[in-house]
Backbone of each chain as nested JSON, in Angstrom:
{
  "chains": [
    {"id": "A", "residues": [
      {"number": 1, "name": "MET", "atoms": {"N": [0.863, -1.193, 0.0], "CA": [0.0, 0.0, 0.0], "C": [0.9, 1.243, 0.0]}},
      {"number": 2, "name": "PRO", "atoms": {"N": [0.634, 2.202, -0.872], "CA": [1.474, 3.405, -0.871], "C": [1.201, 4.235, 0.382]}},
      {"number": 3, "name": "PRO", "atoms": {"N": [2.198, 4.959, 0.872], "CA": [1.971, 5.775, 2.061], "C": [1.034, 6.94, 1.737]}},
      {"number": 4, "name": "HIS", "atoms": {"N": [0.46, 7.488, 2.77], "CA": [-0.415, 8.635, 2.613], "C": [0.395, 9.924, 2.68]}},
      {"number": 5, "name": "SER", "atoms": {"N": [-0.264, 11.004, 2.326], "CA": [0.388, 12.306, 2.355], "C": [-0.213, 13.134, 3.491]}},
      {"number": 6, "name": "TYR", "atoms": {"N": [0.634, 13.63, 4.36], "CA": [0.165, 14.402, 5.513], "C": [0.784, 15.793, 5.504]}},
      {"number": 7, "name": "THR", "atoms": {"N": [0.056, 16.74, 6.077], "CA": [0.595, 18.082, 6.257], "C": [1.059, 18.234, 7.702]}},
      {"number": 8, "name": "VAL", "atoms": {"N": [2.308, 18.632, 7.87], "CA": [2.893, 18.795, 9.201], "C": [3.37, 20.24, 9.337]}},
      {"number": 9, "name": "GLU", "atoms": {"N": [2.965, 20.887, 10.423], "CA": [3.393, 22.259, 10.673], "C": [4.526, 22.293, 11.686]}},
      {"number": 10, "name": "VAL", "atoms": {"N": [5.545, 23.078, 11.374], "CA": [6.673, 23.291, 12.286], "C": [6.664, 24.766, 12.677]}},
      {"number": 11, "name": "ILE", "atoms": {"N": [6.671, 25.038, 13.977], "CA": [6.707, 26.416, 14.453], "C": [7.981, 26.62, 15.262]}},
      {"number": 12, "name": "VAL", "atoms": {"N": [8.792, 27.574, 14.834], "CA": [10.038, 27.889, 15.532], "C": [9.892, 29.277, 16.149]}},
      {"number": 13, "name": "GLU", "atoms": {"N": [10.05, 29.342, 17.459], "CA": [9.888, 30.608, 18.189], "C": [11.054, 30.803, 19.143]}},
      {"number": 14, "name": "ASN", "atoms": {"N": [11.303, 32.05, 19.518], "CA": [12.209, 32.288, 20.635], "C": [11.617, 31.66, 21.885]}},
      {"number": 15, "name": "LYS", "atoms": {"N": [12.483, 31.161, 22.774], "CA": [11.988, 30.577, 24.016], "C": [11.148, 31.595, 24.781]}},
      {"number": 16, "name": "ALA", "atoms": {"N": [10.187, 31.071, 25.557], "CA": [9.209, 31.936, 26.227], "C": [9.875, 33.003, 27.095]}},
      {"number": 17, "name": "LEU", "atoms": {"N": [10.992, 32.676, 27.736], "CA": [11.628, 33.635, 28.637], "C": [12.601, 34.572, 27.919]}},
      {"number": 18, "name": "ALA", "atoms": {"N": [12.892, 34.273, 26.645], "CA": [13.795, 35.137, 25.882], "C": [13.02, 36.317, 25.304]}},
      {"number": 19, "name": "ARG", "atoms": {"N": [13.699, 37.427, 25.091], "CA": [13.051, 38.559, 24.446], "C": [12.784, 38.256, 22.973]}},
      {"number": 20, "name": "ASP", "atoms": {"N": [11.827, 38.992, 22.422], "CA": [11.446, 38.786, 21.026], "C": [11.299, 40.162, 20.382]}},
      {"number": 21, "name": "PRO", "atoms": {"N": [12.414, 40.734, 19.916], "CA": [12.395, 42.119, 19.419], "C": [11.42, 42.304, 18.26]}},
      {"number": 22, "name": "GLU", "atoms": {"N": [11.263, 41.291, 17.421], "CA": [10.358, 41.436, 16.278], "C": [8.909, 41.562, 16.765]}},
      {"number": 23, "name": "GLY", "atoms": {"N": [8.516, 40.665, 17.668], "CA": [7.16, 40.739, 18.21], "C": [6.923, 42.036, 18.97]}},
      {"number": 24, "name": "GLU", "atoms": {"N": [7.937, 42.469, 19.736], "CA": [7.788, 43.711, 20.508], "C": [7.595, 44.911, 19.587]}},
      {"number": 25, "name": "THR", "atoms": {"N": [8.343, 44.932, 18.488], "CA": [8.237, 46.062, 17.559], "C": [6.861, 46.082, 16.897]}},
      {"number": 26, "name": "ILE", "atoms": {"N": [6.386, 44.919, 16.465], "CA": [5.055, 44.851, 15.855], "C": [4.002, 45.287, 16.873]}},
      {"number": 27, "name": "HIS", "atoms": {"N": [4.171, 44.856, 18.113], "CA": [3.188, 45.185, 19.146], "C": [3.175, 46.686, 19.44]}},
      {"number": 28, "name": "HIS", "atoms": {"N": [4.341, 47.246, 19.737], "CA": [4.374, 48.645, 20.194], "C": [4.22, 49.641, 19.056]}},
      {"number": 29, "name": "ASN", "atoms": {"N": [4.979, 49.438, 17.984], "CA": [5.063, 50.482, 16.958], "C": [4.004, 50.356, 15.878]}},
      {"number": 30, "name": "LEU", "atoms": {"N": [3.314, 49.221, 15.834], "CA": [2.285, 49.063, 14.809], "C": [0.914, 48.913, 15.478]}},
      {"number": 31, "name": "ILE", "atoms": {"N": [0.761, 47.903, 16.326], "CA": [-0.569, 47.577, 16.833], "C": [-1.035, 48.584, 17.89]}},
      {"number": 32, "name": "LEU", "atoms": {"N": [-0.198, 48.874, 18.884], "CA": [-0.635, 49.817, 19.921], "C": [-0.743, 51.231, 19.348]}},
      {"number": 33, "name": "LYS", "atoms": {"N": [0.197, 51.624, 18.497], "CA": [0.097, 52.946, 17.855], "C": [-1.143, 53.036, 16.983]}},
      {"number": 34, "name": "GLY", "atoms": {"N": [-1.586, 51.9, 16.449], "CA": [-2.792, 51.876, 15.63], "C": [-4.069, 51.887, 16.451]}},
      {"number": 35, "name": "GLY", "atoms": {"N": [-3.933, 51.842, 17.784], "CA": [-5.102, 51.992, 18.649], "C": [-5.715, 50.688, 19.13]}},
      {"number": 36, "name": "TYR", "atoms": {"N": [-5.081, 49.559, 18.807], "CA": [-5.652, 48.266, 19.199], "C": [-5.101, 47.833, 20.562]}},
      {"number": 37, "name": "THR", "atoms": {"N": [-5.556, 48.546, 21.601], "CA": [-4.992, 48.307, 22.939], "C": [-5.513, 47.02, 23.576]}},
      {"number": 38, "name": "GLN", "atoms": {"N": [-6.498, 46.366, 22.951], "CA": [-6.951, 45.066, 23.461], "C": [-5.884, 43.988, 23.277]}},
      {"number": 39, "name": "VAL", "atoms": {"N": [-4.925, 44.244, 22.386], "CA": [-3.837, 43.276, 22.17], "C": [-2.778, 43.522, 23.229]}},
      {"number": 40, "name": "THR", "atoms": {"N": [-2.545, 42.525, 24.094], "CA": [-1.64, 42.738, 25.234], "C": [-0.256, 42.126, 25.019]}},
      {"number": 41, "name": "ASN", "atoms": {"N": [-0.099, 41.284, 24.003], "CA": [1.223, 40.702, 23.756], "C": [1.292, 40.171, 22.325]}},
      {"number": 42, "name": "VAL", "atoms": {"N": [2.492, 40.219, 21.738], "CA": [2.71, 39.637, 20.408], "C": [4.042, 38.895, 20.431]}},
      {"number": 43, "name": "ARG", "atoms": {"N": [4.031, 37.653, 19.962], "CA": [5.263, 36.89, 19.773], "C": [5.357, 36.52, 18.297]}},
      {"number": 44, "name": "ALA", "atoms": {"N": [6.542, 36.682, 17.725], "CA": [6.747, 36.368, 16.313], "C": [7.466, 35.033, 16.171]}},
      {"number": 45, "name": "GLY", "atoms": {"N": [7.148, 34.296, 15.15], "CA": [7.814, 33.02, 14.901], "C": [7.787, 32.677, 13.435]}},
      {"number": 46, "name": "LYS", "atoms": {"N": [8.398, 31.545, 13.142], "CA": [8.527, 31.063, 11.774], "C": [7.658, 29.83, 11.624]}},
      {"number": 47, "name": "LEU", "atoms": {"N": [6.923, 29.749, 10.532], "CA": [6.119, 28.557, 10.266], "C": [6.661, 27.849, 9.024]}},
      {"number": 48, "name": "LEU", "atoms": {"N": [6.874, 26.539, 9.13], "CA": [7.18, 25.722, 7.945], "C": [6.087, 24.687, 7.816]}},
      {"number": 49, "name": "ARG", "atoms": {"N": [5.428, 24.664, 6.652], "CA": [4.379, 23.672, 6.418], "C": [4.924, 22.638, 5.44]}},
      {"number": 50, "name": "MET", "atoms": {"N": [5.076, 21.396, 5.936], "CA": [5.692, 20.356, 5.121], "C": [4.656, 19.327, 4.692]}},
      {"number": 51, "name": "THR", "atoms": {"N": [4.788, 18.834, 3.47], "CA": [3.981, 17.711, 2.989], "C": [4.865, 16.469, 3.053]}},
      {"number": 52, "name": "VAL", "atoms": {"N": [4.361, 15.434, 3.762], "CA": [5.202, 14.286, 4.096], "C": [4.474, 12.987, 3.726]}},
      {"number": 53, "name": "ASN", "atoms": {"N": [5.148, 12.087, 3.061], "CA": [4.63, 10.739, 2.823], "C": [4.954, 9.859, 4.021]}},
      {"number": 54, "name": "ALA", "atoms": {"N": [3.916, 9.238, 4.605], "CA": [4.121, 8.366, 5.765], "C": [2.914, 7.451, 5.88]}},
      {"number": 55, "name": "ASP", "atoms": {"N": [3.059, 6.42, 6.718], "CA": [1.956, 5.464, 6.893], "C": [0.871, 6.017, 7.805]}},
      {"number": 56, "name": "THR", "atoms": {"N": [1.268, 6.777, 8.808], "CA": [0.301, 7.3, 9.781], "C": [0.644, 8.752, 10.106]}},
      {"number": 57, "name": "PRO", "atoms": {"N": [-0.314, 9.509, 10.632], "CA": [-0.022, 10.884, 11.035], "C": [1.096, 10.949, 12.08]}},
      {"number": 58, "name": "ASP", "atoms": {"N": [1.102, 9.985, 13.008], "CA": [2.149, 9.982, 14.031], "C": [3.531, 9.771, 13.426]}},
      {"number": 59, "name": "ASN", "atoms": {"N": [3.621, 8.869, 12.443], "CA": [4.905, 8.651, 11.772], "C": [5.36, 9.913, 11.04]}},
      {"number": 60, "name": "ALA", "atoms": {"N": [4.413, 10.612, 10.417], "CA": [4.749, 11.849, 9.708], "C": [5.32, 12.87, 10.694]}},
      {"number": 61, "name": "ARG", "atoms": {"N": [4.659, 12.988, 11.856], "CA": [5.117, 13.964, 12.845], "C": [6.486, 13.575, 13.405]}},
      {"number": 62, "name": "ASP", "atoms": {"N": [6.662, 12.289, 13.679], "CA": [7.938, 11.845, 14.243], "C": [9.096, 12.061, 13.269]}},
      {"number": 63, "name": "LEU", "atoms": {"N": [8.828, 11.8, 11.979], "CA": [9.872, 12.028, 10.972], "C": [10.286, 13.499, 10.947]}},
      {"number": 64, "name": "VAL", "atoms": {"N": [9.291, 14.393, 10.998], "CA": [9.607, 15.831, 10.92], "C": [10.332, 16.283, 12.187]}},
      {"number": 65, "name": "LYS", "atoms": {"N": [9.911, 15.777, 13.35], "CA": [10.651, 16.092, 14.588], "C": [12.112, 15.701, 14.459]}},
      {"number": 66, "name": "LYS", "atoms": {"N": [12.329, 14.505, 13.918], "CA": [13.695, 13.989, 13.794], "C": [14.523, 14.862, 12.847]}},
      {"number": 67, "name": "LEU", "atoms": {"N": [13.933, 15.229, 11.699], "CA": [14.723, 16.012, 10.738], "C": [14.995, 17.418, 11.252]}},
      {"number": 68, "name": "CYS", "atoms": {"N": [14.079, 17.97, 12.046], "CA": [14.31, 19.31, 12.607], "C": [15.514, 19.293, 13.549]}},
      {"number": 69, "name": "ASP", "atoms": {"N": [15.618, 18.239, 14.373], "CA": [16.774, 18.116, 15.263], "C": [18.04, 17.824, 14.46]}},
      {"number": 70, "name": "ASP", "atoms": {"N": [17.902, 16.87, 13.535], "CA": [19.032, 16.36, 12.789], "C": [19.67, 17.436, 11.921]}},
      {"number": 71, "name": "LEU", "atoms": {"N": [18.847, 18.216, 11.23], "CA": [19.351, 19.211, 10.274], "C": [19.492, 20.594, 10.915]}},
      {"number": 72, "name": "ARG", "atoms": {"N": [19.231, 20.673, 12.199], "CA": [19.387, 21.949, 12.919], "C": [18.513, 23.05, 12.312]}},
      {"number": 73, "name": "ILE", "atoms": {"N": [17.249, 22.7, 12.082], "CA": [16.289, 23.687, 11.581], "C": [16.129, 24.826, 12.59]}},
      {"number": 74, "name": "TYR", "atoms": {"N": [16.386, 24.531, 13.855], "CA": [16.288, 25.567, 14.895], "C": [17.495, 25.413, 15.814]}},
      {"number": 75, "name": "ASN", "atoms": {"N": [17.699, 26.419, 16.649], "CA": [18.792, 26.412, 17.621], "C": [18.226, 26.066, 18.993]}},
      {"number": 76, "name": "PRO", "atoms": {"N": [18.499, 24.868, 19.512], "CA": [17.874, 24.442, 20.769], "C": [18.232, 25.346, 21.945]}},
      {"number": 77, "name": "ALA", "atoms": {"N": [19.326, 26.091, 21.842], "CA": [19.692, 26.992, 22.94], "C": [18.788, 28.221, 22.981]}},
      {"number": 78, "name": "ALA", "atoms": {"N": [18.239, 28.596, 21.835], "CA": [17.495, 29.864, 21.764], "C": [16.015, 29.687, 21.423]}},
      {"number": 79, "name": "HIS", "atoms": {"N": [15.679, 28.61, 20.734], "CA": [14.323, 28.471, 20.187], "C": [13.581, 27.271, 20.759]}},
      {"number": 80, "name": "THR", "atoms": {"N": [12.251, 27.354, 20.706], "CA": [11.44, 26.151, 20.846], "C": [10.944, 25.765, 19.457]}},
      {"number": 81, "name": "CYS", "atoms": {"N": [10.77, 24.476, 19.252], "CA": [10.309, 23.962, 17.963], "C": [9.1, 23.069, 18.229]}},
      {"number": 82, "name": "THR", "atoms": {"N": [7.93, 23.477, 17.737], "CA": [6.701, 22.722, 17.929], "C": [6.315, 22.075, 16.608]}},
      {"number": 83, "name": "VAL", "atoms": {"N": [6.021, 20.776, 16.641], "CA": [5.676, 20.044, 15.423], "C": [4.295, 19.436, 15.605]}},
      {"number": 84, "name": "ARG", "atoms": {"N": [3.385, 19.67, 14.644], "CA": [2.041, 19.083, 14.759], "C": [1.503, 18.698, 13.383]}},
      {"number": 85, "name": "THR", "atoms": {"N": [0.795, 17.591, 13.367], "CA": [0.138, 17.156, 12.135], "C": [-1.197, 17.883, 12.018]}},
      {"number": 86, "name": "VAL", "atoms": {"N": [-1.544, 18.31, 10.811], "CA": [-2.762, 19.086, 10.59], "C": [-3.805, 18.224, 9.888]}},
      {"number": 87, "name": "GLY", "atoms": {"N": [-5.022, 18.309, 10.351], "CA": [-6.159, 17.692, 9.645], "C": [-6.175, 16.176, 9.669]}}
    ]},
    {"id": "B", "residues": [
      {"number": 1, "name": "MET", "atoms": {"N": [-18.268, 42.603, 33.981], "CA": [-17.337, 41.47, 33.936], "C": [-16.152, 41.819, 33.042]}},
      {"number": 2, "name": "PRO", "atoms": {"N": [-14.933, 41.585, 33.534], "CA": [-13.781, 41.909, 32.683], "C": [-13.708, 40.935, 31.512]}},
      {"number": 3, "name": "PRO", "atoms": {"N": [-13.172, 41.365, 30.381], "CA": [-13.074, 40.464, 29.236], "C": [-12.055, 39.363, 29.518]}},
      {"number": 4, "name": "HIS", "atoms": {"N": [-12.159, 38.31, 28.759], "CA": [-11.218, 37.203, 28.878], "C": [-10.008, 37.449, 27.985]}},
      {"number": 5, "name": "SER", "atoms": {"N": [-9.007, 36.633, 28.194], "CA": [-7.778, 36.736, 27.419], "C": [-7.679, 35.519, 26.487]}},
      {"number": 6, "name": "TYR", "atoms": {"N": [-7.539, 35.772, 25.191], "CA": [-7.476, 34.691, 24.215], "C": [-6.163, 34.753, 23.434]}},
      {"number": 7, "name": "THR", "atoms": {"N": [-5.727, 33.594, 22.977], "CA": [-4.557, 33.527, 22.106], "C": [-5.028, 33.365, 20.666]}},
      {"number": 8, "name": "VAL", "atoms": {"N": [-4.565, 34.26, 19.811], "CA": [-4.956, 34.241, 18.402], "C": [-3.695, 34.099, 17.555]}},
      {"number": 9, "name": "GLU", "atoms": {"N": [-3.691, 33.147, 16.639], "CA": [-2.551, 32.94, 15.744], "C": [-2.824, 33.559, 14.382]}},
      {"number": 10, "name": "VAL", "atoms": {"N": [-1.837, 34.284, 13.875], "CA": [-1.901, 34.864, 12.534], "C": [-0.805, 34.205, 11.702]}},
      {"number": 11, "name": "ILE", "atoms": {"N": [-1.176, 33.648, 10.55], "CA": [-0.194, 33.028, 9.665], "C": [-0.199, 33.778, 8.339]}},
      {"number": 12, "name": "VAL", "atoms": {"N": [0.952, 34.307, 7.965], "CA": [1.097, 35.03, 6.7], "C": [1.992, 34.203, 5.784]}},
      {"number": 13, "name": "GLU", "atoms": {"N": [1.466, 33.85, 4.62], "CA": [2.2, 33.015, 3.66], "C": [2.098, 33.63, 2.282]}},
      {"number": 14, "name": "ASN", "atoms": {"N": [3.043, 33.276, 1.424], "CA": [2.862, 33.594, 0.006], "C": [1.628, 32.859, -0.504]}},
      {"number": 15, "name": "LYS", "atoms": {"N": [0.931, 33.476, -1.449], "CA": [-0.241, 32.806, -2.018], "C": [0.143, 31.452, -2.595]}},
      {"number": 16, "name": "ALA", "atoms": {"N": [-0.809, 30.535, -2.588], "CA": [-0.53, 29.147, -2.98], "C": [0.082, 29.051, -4.381]}},
      {"number": 17, "name": "LEU", "atoms": {"N": [-0.329, 29.914, -5.297], "CA": [0.182, 29.809, -6.665], "C": [1.486, 30.578, -6.863]}},
      {"number": 18, "name": "ALA", "atoms": {"N": [1.872, 31.379, -5.88], "CA": [3.126, 32.129, -5.992], "C": [4.297, 31.247, -5.572]}},
      {"number": 19, "name": "ARG", "atoms": {"N": [5.466, 31.516, -6.102], "CA": [6.646, 30.774, -5.68], "C": [7.032, 31.184, -4.263]}},
      {"number": 20, "name": "ASP", "atoms": {"N": [7.783, 30.295, -3.622], "CA": [8.194, 30.528, -2.24], "C": [9.676, 30.148, -2.137]}},
      {"number": 21, "name": "PRO", "atoms": {"N": [10.573, 31.074, -2.49], "CA": [12.004, 30.747, -2.559], "C": [12.556, 30.249, -1.223]}},
      {"number": 22, "name": "GLU", "atoms": {"N": [12.038, 30.764, -0.127], "CA": [12.554, 30.337, 1.174], "C": [12.208, 28.86, 1.429]}},
      {"number": 23, "name": "GLY", "atoms": {"N": [10.945, 28.51, 1.192], "CA": [10.538, 27.123, 1.368], "C": [11.262, 26.191, 0.4]}},
      {"number": 24, "name": "GLU", "atoms": {"N": [11.443, 26.648, -0.842], "CA": [12.141, 25.819, -1.836], "C": [13.588, 25.553, -1.427]}},
      {"number": 25, "name": "THR", "atoms": {"N": [14.239, 26.579, -0.904], "CA": [15.64, 26.42, -0.488], "C": [15.753, 25.447, 0.671]}},
      {"number": 26, "name": "ILE", "atoms": {"N": [14.877, 25.599, 1.665], "CA": [14.886, 24.673, 2.805], "C": [14.614, 23.255, 2.319]}},
      {"number": 27, "name": "HIS", "atoms": {"N": [13.673, 23.118, 1.382], "CA": [13.328, 21.784, 0.891], "C": [14.488, 21.143, 0.125]}},
      {"number": 28, "name": "HIS", "atoms": {"N": [15.035, 21.864, -0.861], "CA": [16.036, 21.24, -1.739], "C": [17.414, 21.167, -1.099]}},
      {"number": 29, "name": "ASN", "atoms": {"N": [17.851, 22.257, -0.514], "CA": [19.256, 22.334, -0.092], "C": [19.48, 21.835, 1.325]}},
      {"number": 30, "name": "LEU", "atoms": {"N": [18.427, 21.651, 2.082], "CA": [18.6, 21.166, 3.46], "C": [17.944, 19.794, 3.606]}},
      {"number": 31, "name": "ILE", "atoms": {"N": [16.635, 19.717, 3.365], "CA": [15.891, 18.489, 3.691], "C": [16.194, 17.37, 2.698]}},
      {"number": 32, "name": "LEU", "atoms": {"N": [16.108, 17.653, 1.391], "CA": [16.381, 16.576, 0.42], "C": [17.863, 16.19, 0.444]}},
      {"number": 33, "name": "LYS", "atoms": {"N": [18.758, 17.176, 0.535], "CA": [20.197, 16.864, 0.644], "C": [20.493, 16.058, 1.895]}},
      {"number": 34, "name": "GLY", "atoms": {"N": [19.689, 16.262, 2.94], "CA": [19.858, 15.509, 4.178], "C": [19.282, 14.104, 4.109]}},
      {"number": 35, "name": "GLY", "atoms": {"N": [18.64, 13.763, 2.977], "CA": [18.179, 12.404, 2.777], "C": [16.723, 12.158, 3.149]}},
      {"number": 36, "name": "TYR", "atoms": {"N": [15.993, 13.217, 3.511], "CA": [14.588, 13.033, 3.922], "C": [13.666, 13.179, 2.712]}},
      {"number": 37, "name": "THR", "atoms": {"N": [13.713, 12.167, 1.833], "CA": [12.971, 12.271, 0.573], "C": [11.471, 12.044, 0.75]}},
      {"number": 38, "name": "GLN", "atoms": {"N": [11.049, 11.626, 1.949], "CA": [9.61, 11.508, 2.207], "C": [8.926, 12.885, 2.233]}},
      {"number": 39, "name": "VAL", "atoms": {"N": [9.719, 13.936, 2.432], "CA": [9.152, 15.292, 2.446], "C": [9.036, 15.759, 1.002]}},
      {"number": 40, "name": "THR", "atoms": {"N": [7.795, 16.002, 0.548], "CA": [7.585, 16.313, -0.868], "C": [7.369, 17.798, -1.14]}},
      {"number": 41, "name": "ASN", "atoms": {"N": [7.149, 18.587, -0.097], "CA": [6.967, 20.022, -0.318], "C": [7.176, 20.77, 0.998]}},
      {"number": 42, "name": "VAL", "atoms": {"N": [7.687, 22.001, 0.893], "CA": [7.847, 22.863, 2.074], "C": [7.402, 24.269, 1.705]}},
      {"number": 43, "name": "ARG", "atoms": {"N": [6.546, 24.856, 2.526], "CA": [6.18, 26.262, 2.362], "C": [6.565, 26.995, 3.645]}},
      {"number": 44, "name": "ALA", "atoms": {"N": [7.159, 28.154, 3.484], "CA": [7.585, 28.937, 4.644], "C": [6.602, 30.072, 4.891]}},
      {"number": 45, "name": "GLY", "atoms": {"N": [6.401, 30.411, 6.134], "CA": [5.51, 31.515, 6.457], "C": [5.89, 32.14, 7.777]}},
      {"number": 46, "name": "LYS", "atoms": {"N": [5.148, 33.172, 8.128], "CA": [5.386, 33.938, 9.344], "C": [4.243, 33.667, 10.307]}},
      {"number": 47, "name": "LEU", "atoms": {"N": [4.564, 33.458, 11.565], "CA": [3.527, 33.278, 12.58], "C": [3.577, 34.424, 13.575]}},
      {"number": 48, "name": "LEU", "atoms": {"N": [2.43, 35.021, 13.86], "CA": [2.326, 35.985, 14.963], "C": [1.315, 35.446, 15.951]}},
      {"number": 49, "name": "ARG", "atoms": {"N": [1.724, 35.313, 17.216], "CA": [0.808, 34.817, 18.238], "C": [0.457, 35.991, 19.144]}},
      {"number": 50, "name": "MET", "atoms": {"N": [-0.819, 36.389, 19.098], "CA": [-1.255, 37.577, 19.838], "C": [-2.116, 37.182, 21.025]}},
      {"number": 51, "name": "THR", "atoms": {"N": [-1.944, 37.902, 22.129], "CA": [-2.81, 37.754, 23.29], "C": [-3.787, 38.924, 23.27]}},
      {"number": 52, "name": "VAL", "atoms": {"N": [-5.094, 38.602, 23.296], "CA": [-6.121, 39.618, 23.041], "C": [-7.189, 39.564, 24.128]}},
      {"number": 53, "name": "ASN", "atoms": {"N": [-7.553, 40.717, 24.674], "CA": [-8.693, 40.804, 25.583], "C": [-9.977, 40.966, 24.784]}},
      {"number": 54, "name": "ALA", "atoms": {"N": [-10.944, 40.083, 25.009], "CA": [-12.215, 40.159, 24.285], "C": [-13.265, 39.381, 25.075]}},
      {"number": 55, "name": "ASP", "atoms": {"N": [-14.545, 39.584, 24.7], "CA": [-15.628, 38.894, 25.408], "C": [-15.739, 37.43, 24.998]}},
      {"number": 56, "name": "THR", "atoms": {"N": [-15.485, 37.146, 23.734], "CA": [-15.634, 35.783, 23.216], "C": [-14.464, 35.463, 22.278]}},
      {"number": 57, "name": "PRO", "atoms": {"N": [-14.195, 34.174, 22.032], "CA": [-13.149, 33.805, 21.07], "C": [-13.402, 34.388, 19.681]}},
      {"number": 58, "name": "ASP", "atoms": {"N": [-14.675, 34.416, 19.262], "CA": [-14.989, 34.964, 17.942], "C": [-14.675, 36.457, 17.864]}},
      {"number": 59, "name": "ASN", "atoms": {"N": [-14.991, 37.176, 18.944], "CA": [-14.662, 38.604, 18.955], "C": [-13.151, 38.823, 18.896]}},
      {"number": 60, "name": "ALA", "atoms": {"N": [-12.397, 37.976, 19.6], "CA": [-10.931, 38.088, 19.568], "C": [-10.423, 37.891, 18.143]}},
      {"number": 61, "name": "ARG", "atoms": {"N": [-10.943, 36.856, 17.47], "CA": [-10.495, 36.567, 16.11], "C": [-10.888, 37.699, 15.154]}},
      {"number": 62, "name": "ASP", "atoms": {"N": [-12.118, 38.202, 15.307], "CA": [-12.571, 39.268, 14.404], "C": [-11.747, 40.539, 14.584]}},
      {"number": 63, "name": "LEU", "atoms": {"N": [-11.394, 40.839, 15.845], "CA": [-10.567, 42.026, 16.083], "C": [-9.217, 41.884, 15.388]}},
      {"number": 64, "name": "VAL", "atoms": {"N": [-8.614, 40.698, 15.495], "CA": [-7.284, 40.501, 14.901], "C": [-7.372, 40.531, 13.373]}},
      {"number": 65, "name": "LYS", "atoms": {"N": [-8.419, 39.919, 12.809], "CA": [-8.615, 40.012, 11.352], "C": [-8.673, 41.474, 10.912]}},
      {"number": 66, "name": "LYS", "atoms": {"N": [-9.426, 42.265, 11.674], "CA": [-9.604, 43.674, 11.316], "C": [-8.262, 44.419, 11.38]}},
      {"number": 67, "name": "LEU", "atoms": {"N": [-7.5, 44.18, 12.456], "CA": [-6.242, 44.934, 12.578], "C": [-5.218, 44.496, 11.533]}},
      {"number": 68, "name": "CYS", "atoms": {"N": [-5.256, 43.231, 11.123], "CA": [-4.316, 42.777, 10.085], "C": [-4.581, 43.487, 8.761]}},
      {"number": 69, "name": "ASP", "atoms": {"N": [-5.873, 43.651, 8.427], "CA": [-6.212, 44.385, 7.203], "C": [-5.886, 45.863, 7.359]}},
      {"number": 70, "name": "ASP", "atoms": {"N": [-6.303, 46.41, 8.502], "CA": [-6.228, 47.839, 8.774], "C": [-4.776, 48.324, 8.797]}},
      {"number": 71, "name": "LEU", "atoms": {"N": [-3.903, 47.57, 9.457], "CA": [-2.511, 47.992, 9.648], "C": [-1.587, 47.411, 8.575]}},
      {"number": 72, "name": "ARG", "atoms": {"N": [-2.156, 46.698, 7.622], "CA": [-1.364, 46.143, 6.523], "C": [-0.268, 45.214, 7.034]}},
      {"number": 73, "name": "ILE", "atoms": {"N": [-0.648, 44.32, 7.948], "CA": [0.293, 43.318, 8.454], "C": [0.774, 42.431, 7.311]}},
      {"number": 74, "name": "TYR", "atoms": {"N": [-0.042, 42.319, 6.252], "CA": [0.343, 41.508, 5.095], "C": [-0.018, 42.275, 3.837]}},
      {"number": 75, "name": "ASN", "atoms": {"N": [0.49, 41.803, 2.715], "CA": [0.212, 42.418, 1.426], "C": [-0.811, 41.555, 0.688]}},
      {"number": 76, "name": "PRO", "atoms": {"N": [-2.062, 42.029, 0.584], "CA": [-3.119, 41.186, 0.011], "C": [-2.831, 40.772, -1.437]}},
      {"number": 77, "name": "ALA", "atoms": {"N": [-1.967, 41.493, -2.141], "CA": [-1.643, 41.114, -3.523], "C": [-0.737, 39.882, -3.555]}},
      {"number": 78, "name": "ALA", "atoms": {"N": [0.051, 39.671, -2.498], "CA": [1.063, 38.609, -2.536], "C": [0.831, 37.512, -1.509]}},
      {"number": 79, "name": "HIS", "atoms": {"N": [0.162, 37.841, -0.404], "CA": [0.087, 36.913, 0.72], "C": [-1.342, 36.492, 1.039]}},
      {"number": 80, "name": "THR", "atoms": {"N": [-1.443, 35.308, 1.686], "CA": [-2.682, 34.987, 2.373], "C": [-2.437, 35.177, 3.858]}},
      {"number": 81, "name": "CYS", "atoms": {"N": [-3.509, 35.553, 4.565], "CA": [-3.415, 35.78, 6.007], "C": [-4.51, 34.952, 6.668]}},
      {"number": 82, "name": "THR", "atoms": {"N": [-4.11, 33.982, 7.478], "CA": [-5.053, 33.102, 8.163], "C": [-5.05, 33.45, 9.645]}},
      {"number": 83, "name": "VAL", "atoms": {"N": [-6.253, 33.642, 10.206], "CA": [-6.367, 34.027, 11.62], "C": [-7.199, 32.968, 12.331]}},
      {"number": 84, "name": "ARG", "atoms": {"N": [-6.686, 32.437, 13.458], "CA": [-7.46, 31.441, 14.188], "C": [-7.238, 31.583, 15.682]}},
      {"number": 85, "name": "THR", "atoms": {"N": [-8.309, 31.37, 16.447], "CA": [-8.207, 31.381, 17.894], "C": [-7.741, 30.006, 18.363]}},
      {"number": 86, "name": "VAL", "atoms": {"N": [-6.859, 29.977, 19.349], "CA": [-6.255, 28.737, 19.832], "C": [-6.852, 28.374, 21.196]}},
      {"number": 87, "name": "GLY", "atoms": {"N": [-7.179, 27.119, 21.383], "CA": [-7.556, 26.621, 22.709], "C": [-8.918, 27.108, 23.169]}}
    ]}
  ]
}
């Protein structure tokens, strides 16, 4: 049986306790200056949406987790990397 | 009653039919060269995670949709902008 095709999302963000100058700039200089004071925080990150051939959604997610670590898609000292299968 | 606090995710991507040089580079020069041929496509995008005070999740999402259009967080000619409330 041929494997199925799954969509896996990878989100790379600065760690929660680290500063995020990009998010801070968008928050202060764009959103708050624009009058949207209901927005109390903004964090910026990178999204990679991958299409993966695998037998199961879990296998697709595990493969992407492995390649993110293996290929150093993110810096474990500075970033968190969240991997999730979509749909 | 004070409003609740919701997390809203904004994803800005190149339109589906437009090329995505960043995703292509990650796919060809990193992932395929690394031997992960099960990955058949990669699209890169930007994630903004906003914390918003609102009465309901729908109101939080609608406010963020409005500010993304209003403040030109994305370029409607080149990008799609997806807004979703989390949790």
